[in-house]
N, C-alpha and C positions, 0 to 999 in steps of 0.2 A: 689066108696066110699059107704060103707053101711050106713044104717040109724043111727046107733050108732056113727059111725065115723063123720057123718055130725052134729049130735047133739053136740058131744063133741067139734068139731071144732067151732061151733057157740058160745058155752059157753066160750071157751078160748078166742075167739075174743072179747066177752063182757068184760071178765076180763082184756084183754089188753087195751081195750078202757078205762076202769075204771082207770088203772094204768097211762094211758096217761093224763087223767083228773087230777089225783093226782099230777103228775109231772109238768104239765103246769100251773094248776090253784089252787093247794092245795085244790081240791074239790074231796071228796070221794062219788061217786054216791050211792054205796051200803049202806054206813053208813047214807047217807041222806034219803034213802028210808026206811031202816029197823031200824035205830037208832044205836047209838054207843054201841058196846059190847053186843048187844042183841043176842039171840040164832039164830034168822033168819040171821043176819049178819054173824055169825060164820059159820052156815050151808052153806050159799052162798059161802063163801070163800073156804070151804072144797070141795064143788062140783066143783068149778073152779080149785082148785088144783088137785083133782082126775082126772078131765078131761084132764088137762095138762100131768099128768103122763101117762094116757092111750094113748094120742096122741104120746108122746115120745116113748112109748113101741111099737107102731105099725108103726111108721114112717119108720123104716128100710125096712119094707115089701111093702111100697108104690110103689117103683120102680118095684118090681117083679110083683105086681098085675096089673100094667098098661102096662107093656111090654108084658104080655101074651095076653092081649085083642086085 
C-alpha cells in the first residue's frame, strides 16, 4: 500500500467513524469542530468524498498488487 493509499484509507475511516456517530448519536463530529455550513466543514467532506472515490478506483488492483509480492 502506497503512502497515498494509506492516507486516503485513514481519511475514509475517519469519515466512516463520523457517519457512525451521526447514525448512533445524531452527533456530527466534523460540524461540531468546524461549525455548521462553514467552508472548513464543506472542504472536509469534499476531501473525505474524494478519498472514497480514489479508494474505489484503485480497489480492483489491490488483489493484483498483493499477489505479485
